[in-house]
C-alpha positions in Angstrom: 96.2 122.1 97.6 93.2 119.9 96.8 94.9 116.7 96.0 93.1 113.3 96.0 93.8 110.6 98.6 95.0 107.2 97.5 92.9 104.2 96.8 95.2 101.4 98.2 94.9 98.3 96.1 97.3 95.6 95.3 100.0 96.0 92.7 98.0 93.6 90.5 94.2 93.5 90.6 93.9 89.7 90.0 95.4 88.4 93.2 95.8 90.3 96.5 98.4 88.2 98.2 101.7 90.0 97.5 105.3 88.8 97.2 106.9 85.6 96.3 110.2 84.3 94.9 111.9 81.5 93.2 115.5 81.5 94.3 118.3 80.6 92.0 121.1 78.0 91.9 124.1 78.2 89.6 123.2 78.5 86.0 124.1 76.1 83.2 123.1 75.6 79.6 124.1 76.1 76.1 123.2 79.2 74.2 120.6 78.6 71.5 120.9 79.8 67.9 119.3 83.1 66.9 115.5 82.8 66.8 112.8 85.1 65.6 110.4 86.0 68.4 107.3 83.8 68.1 106.7 83.3 64.4 103.3 81.9 65.4 100.1 83.5 66.5 99.8 81.4 69.7 102.2 82.2 72.6 103.0 80.1 75.6 104.1 81.7 78.9 105.8 80.4 82.0 105.2 82.1 85.3 108.2 82.3 87.6 107.1 83.6 91.0 103.5 82.9 91.8 102.6 85.6 94.4 100.0 88.3 93.8 102.3 90.2 91.5 103.1 87.2 89.3 99.5 86.1 89.2 98.4 89.5 88.2 101.0 89.7 85.4 99.9 86.3 84.1 96.3 87.4 84.2 97.2 90.5 82.2 99.0 88.4 79.6 96.1 86.0 79.2 93.7 88.9 78.7 95.5 90.5 75.8 94.1 90.7 72.2 95.7 89.6 68.9 96.0 85.9 69.4 95.9 83.1 71.9 98.1 83.1 75.0 98.4 80.0 77.1 99.9 79.6 80.6 102.0 76.5 80.1 104.2 76.2 83.2 104.6 77.6 86.7 107.4 77.7 89.3 107.8 78.9 92.9 109.6 77.9 96.1 106.3 77.9 98.0 103.9 75.3 97.0 100.8 77.0 98.6 101.4 80.1 96.5 101.7 78.1 93.3 98.5 76.3 94.1 96.6 79.4 95.0 97.6 81.2 91.9 97.0 78.2 89.7 93.5 77.8 91.1 92.7 81.5 90.7 94.0 81.7 87.1 92.3 78.5 86.1 89.0 79.8 87.5 89.2 83.1 85.7 90.7 82.0 82.3 89.8 78.3 82.1 91.1 77.0 78.7 93.9 79.5 78.6 95.6 77.8 81.6 97.1 74.5 80.6 99.5 73.6 83.4 99.3 69.9 84.4 100.9 68.8 87.6 104.1 67.8 85.9 104.6 71.4 84.7 104.2 73.0 88.2 107.6 73.1 89.8 108.4 73.8 93.5 112.0 74.4 94.4 115.1 76.5 93.8 115.6 75.1 90.3 112.0 75.4 89.4 112.6 78.5 87.2 114.8 76.5 84.9 112.4 73.6 84.7 109.5 75.9 83.9 111.4 77.7 81.2 112.5 74.4 79.7 108.8 73.7 79.1 108.7 76.6 76.6 109.8 76.8 72.9 112.1 79.5 71.7 110.1 82.7 71.1 107.7 82.0 74.0 107.6 84.2 77.1 109.0 83.8 80.6 107.4 86.0 83.3 110.0 86.9 86.0 108.0 87.9 89.1 110.4 86.8 91.9 112.2 89.2 94.2 114.5 91.4 92.1 117.7 90.0 93.6 117.2 87.0 91.4 116.3 88.9 88.2 119.7 88.8 86.5 120.1 85.0 87.2 116.8 84.1 85.6 117.1 86.6 82.8 120.4 85.1 81.9 118.8 81.6 81.6 115.9 82.9 79.6 118.3 84.4 77.1 120.2 81.1 76.9 116.8 79.4 76.2 115.9 81.9 73.5 112.8 83.2 75.3 111.2 86.5 75.3 110.7 88.0 78.8 108.4 90.1 80.9 110.1 91.1 84.2 108.6 92.9 87.1 110.2 96.0 88.6 112.6 96.8 90.1 115.0 94.8 88.0 118.0 95.3 90.2 118.7 96.4 93.8 122.2 97.9 93.4 124.5 99.2 90.7 126.6 96.1 90.0 123.4 94.1 89.2 122.0 97.0 87.2 125.1 97.1 85.0 124.8 93.3 84.7 121.2 93.6 83.5 122.2 96.2 80.9 124.9 93.8 79.6 122.3 91.0 79.4 120.0 93.3 77.6 122.5 93.6 74.8 122.7 89.8 74.6 118.9 89.6 74.3 119.0 92.2 71.5 121.6 90.1 69.6 119.2 87.2 69.7 116.2 89.4 68.6 114.4 88.7 71.9 111.7 91.0 73.2 111.8 92.2 76.8 109.3 94.1 78.8 109.8 95.7 82.2 106.9 96.2 84.6 107.0 100.0 84.8 103.5 100.0 83.4 103.0 103.8 83.8 105.2 104.3 80.7 102.5 102.4 78.8 99.6 104.6 80.1 98.0 106.3 77.1 97.0 109.3 79.1 100.4 109.9 80.6 102.0 109.4 77.1 99.8 112.2 75.9 100.8 114.3 78.9 104.5 113.7 78.2 104.0 114.9 74.7 102.2 118.0 76.0 105.2 118.8 78.2 107.6 118.3 75.3 105.5 120.7 73.2 105.9 123.4 75.9 102.4 123.3 77.5 104.0 124.1 80.9 107.0 126.0 79.7 110.2 125.3 81.5 109.8 122.6 84.3 110.7 124.3 87.6 110.3 121.5 90.1 108.5 118.2 90.7 107.2 116.5 93.8 105.7 113.1 94.5 104.2 111.4 97.6 103.5 107.8 98.5 102.2 107.6 102.0 100.0 104.8 103.3 99.9 102.1 106.0 102.1 99.1 106.0 101.5 96.8 103.0 102.9 93.5 101.6 105.9 92.3 103.6 107.5 95.6 104.3 107.4 95.2 108.1 108.2 91.9 109.9 108.2 90.7 113.4 109.7 87.5 114.9 106.2 85.9 115.1 105.9 86.0 111.3 108.5 83.3 110.9 107.1 79.8 110.7 108.5 77.2 113.1 109.9 74.9 110.4 111.0 77.7 108.1 114.6 78.2 107.2 116.3 81.6 107.5 116.6 81.9 103.7 113.0 81.0 103.0 111.8 83.4 105.7 113.7 86.2 104.0 112.4 85.3 100.6 108.8 85.1 101.8 109.1 88.4 103.6 111.3 89.9 100.8 110.2 93.5 101.2 111.7 93.4 104.6 115.2 92.6 103.4 117.3 95.0 101.3 119.3 92.3 99.6 116.2 90.6 98.2 114.1 93.6 97.1 115.9 96.9 97.8 113.3 97.2 100.6 110.1 99.2 100.4 112.0 102.2 99.0 113.0 100.4 95.8 109.9 98.2 95.4 107.2 100.8 96.2 108.7 104.1 95.2 110.2 103.3 91.8 107.0 104.0 89.9 106.7 107.6 90.9 110.4 108.2 90.7 110.4 106.8 87.2 107.3 108.7 86.0 108.7 112.0 87.2 112.1 111.5 85.6 110.2 110.5 82.4 108.2 113.8 82.4 111.5 115.7 83.0 113.1 113.6 80.2 116.2 113.1 82.2 117.8 111.2 85.1 119.0 113.1 88.2 122.8 113.7 88.6 122.7 113.6 92.5 120.5 113.1 95.5 120.3 113.6 99.2 117.8 111.7 101.4 116.7 111.8 105.0 114.7 109.2 106.8 114.3 107.1 109.9 112.5 104.5 112.0 110.1 105.3 114.8 108.0 103.3 117.3 107.8 99.8 115.8 108.4 97.7 118.8 109.9 94.3 118.0 110.0 94.7 114.2 113.0 93.1 112.6 112.9 94.3 109.0 115.6 96.7 107.6 113.2 99.5 106.3 112.8 103.0 107.5 109.3 104.3 108.2 109.8 107.7 106.4 112.0 108.9 103.5 112.4 112.3 101.9 114.6 112.6 98.9 115.8 115.6 97.0 116.9 114.7 93.5 118.8 117.2 91.4 119.0 117.3 87.6 121.9 118.6 85.5 120.1 122.0 85.0 119.7 122.5 88.7 116.0 121.8 88.9 114.7 119.6 91.8 112.4 116.6 92.2 111.2 116.0 95.8 110.0 112.6 96.8 108.2 111.9 100.1 107.6 108.4 101.3 105.9 107.3 104.5 104.7 103.8 105.6 102.8 104.4 108.8 99.3 103.9 110.2 97.1 106.6 111.6 98.6 109.5 109.5 97.7 111.4 106.4 97.7 109.2 103.3 98.6 110.5 99.9 99.5 109.2 96.4 100.4 112.1 94.1 103.0 113.1 91.5 102.9 116.6 90.0 105.1 118.8 87.8 105.4 122.5 88.3 106.3 124.6 85.2 106.6 128.2 84.4 103.0 128.2 83.0 101.2 126.0 85.5 101.0 122.5 86.9 100.5 119.0 85.6 99.2 116.0 87.5 101.1 112.7 86.6 99.4 110.5 89.3 96.6 111.1 91.7 95.3 108.4 94.0 97.1 105.4 92.4 98.8 104.0 89.3 95.7 103.9 87.1 95.1 107.1 85.2 92.4 108.3 87.5 92.3 112.1 87.4 95.9 112.3 86.4 97.1 113.4 82.9 95.9 117.0 83.4 97.3 120.5 83.1 96.2 123.5 85.1 96.9 127.2 84.4 97.9 127.8 88.1 99.7 125.8 90.7 96.6 124.4 92.4 94.5 121.5 91.3 91.1 123.0 90.8 88.5 122.2 88.1 88.2 125.9 87.1 91.9 126.1 86.4 92.0 122.9 84.2 93.1 123.7 80.7 93.8 120.2 79.3 93.0 116.6 80.1 94.0 113.3 78.4 90.7 111.8 79.3 88.2 114.5 80.3 85.5 113.7 82.8 82.8 115.1 80.5 82.3 116.7 77.1 83.6 115.5 73.8 86.2 112.9 73.2 87.3 109.9 75.3 86.2 110.0 78.9 88.3 109.3 82.0 86.5 106.0 82.6 87.5 104.8 79.2 91.2 105.2 79.8 93.0 101.9 79.0 94.5 100.1 82.0 98.3 100.5 81.9 98.8 97.0 83.4 97.0 95.7 80.3 98.7 98.0 77.9 102.3 97.0 78.9 101.4 93.4 78.0 99.6 94.3 74.8 102.6 96.4 73.6 105.0 93.5 74.4 103.0 90.8 72.7 102.3 93.0 69.7 106.0 93.5 69.3 106.6 89.7 69.5 103.9 88.9 66.9 105.1 91.6 64.6 108.8 90.9 65.2 109.5 94.5 66.1 112.5 95.7 68.2 111.4 95.8 71.9 113.7 95.9 74.9 113.0 98.0 78.0 115.8 96.7 80.1 118.3 99.6 80.0 115.6 102.1 81.0 114.3 99.7 83.6 117.8 99.2 85.0 118.5 103.0 85.1 115.1 103.6 86.9 116.0 100.9 89.4 119.4 102.3 90.0 118.2 105.9 90.3 115.7 104.7 92.9 118.4 102.6 94.7 120.6 105.7 94.7 118.0 107.5 96.7 117.7 104.6 99.1 121.5 104.4 99.5 121.7 108.1 100.3 119.1 107.7 103.1 120.7 104.7 104.6 124.3 106.2 104.6 123.4 109.8 105.3 125.5 111.0 102.4 124.9 113.1 99.3 125.3 110.7 96.4 126.0 111.5 92.7 124.8 109.4 89.8 128.4 109.0 88.6 129.5 107.6 92.0 126.6 105.3 92.5 126.2 103.9 88.9 129.9 102.9 89.0 129.8 101.5 92.5 131.0 98.0 93.3 128.7 97.8 96.3 126.5 94.6 95.8 124.0 93.5 98.4 124.0 89.8 97.5 127.0 89.0 95.3 126.5 85.2 95.5 122.8 85.1 94.9 123.3 82.7 92.0 124.9 80.2 94.3 122.2 80.1 97.0 120.8 76.6 97.9 117.8 75.5 99.8 119.9 74.2 102.7 122.5 77.0 102.7 122.8 80.2 104.6 120.9 83.4 103.8 122.7 86.5 102.6 122.2 88.1 106.1 121.9 86.6 109.5 120.1 87.7 112.6 122.0 88.4 115.8 121.5 86.5 119.1 118.5 88.6 119.8 116.9 87.7 116.5 117.5 91.2 115.0 118.9 92.0 111.6 121.3 94.8 110.8 119.6 98.1 110.1 120.9 101.2 108.3 122.8 103.6 110.6 123.3 106.9 108.6 126.5 108.6 109.5 128.0 105.6 111.1 128.0 103.4 108.1 128.8 105.9 105.3 129.7 103.5 102.5 127.4 100.6 103.2 123.7 100.4 103.9 124.2 98.1 106.9 127.1 96.5 108.6 
């Protein structure tokens, strides 16, 4: 099959350094009275988590249309990341960045201080590792703030259920909440979704997706990556993709987009899954990730979705999501998250130009062209801020939590070696970091290395109910 190769770029195009966090301490505060979401045209935002992902989200917010948006506060536990992101945003957006030194907070309580700089109806950007998402979302609700949160929004079922409960509290306060599954805001994929609902492919038979590329971000870690004066906790936060408690590992953080987009096209969540995977020749690496994963998701009607993930150098790269139906094939992603040559339908089951029968943004001819396709990273922010200014209902948390849990279910199946049902997993009490809201800068990390500096890794078949001992 002639499927395009990936163009590996950072999650956000603004900054290329990935990953950061602002950890949480115990929450306090008094719930605010009901407020309308931003009854003004100008909106202030606070950035919580200043790595590449957070800087990119802030840049997308500042670039929206419809009224002025000002970056008014920033927080991170790493001062160099805050400084680098501030400098980059200030250079690009100038007057839209108004964050004096006394509104740049470094430390575990920085998220609260940054949110306290906002007025009810403004927006908090939560771009820290997902383990802290529920803690910071809770405080944002108490402060009466609208929220944009990066995906995944949970790393296990207990925190997923907690996020859904918090979503209801946000709704009760008329707060608007966006979740960074930006593919759902891609105009071309929205058009493809409607084509599938209208029967353009007939019955969906199966789906498959691939994310295969060399190591990126902080997925793989070695002992030499730890700084001499760095605490165990800060090391794990800085290298958060390497630790399951902080991020759900590379499976949850990298694969969620394609798992979510395929389930969206199917218009259903799977009822069970089975995953295989393993580690290979990585020498002294100390992270908790596998190198390869292959997941078979099953839907209630018996149809299958096959996901293939590989993080290795020197092997075939691929970034593809496709849907096979009774009448042909549709491309959901080809080469990356931007629309690219995705959003197309073919009369056969191969991707060839002569078999193309529909395209959301054709390469030529009449209508909008592929190069004119709106950037989904920009559209997710435009949709959120439009809802805030127009005071329209807007809350993506339940769907974001379900997508995060479906992804985590696949990861859990790989790491335990068991077939896992949605009913079992979604009701599970297995929580990777149950005391994350009580972490302190000088306290212990959720997991500890052994005497050889190694962290526990999944052992499928030996640990059948937990991802690591």
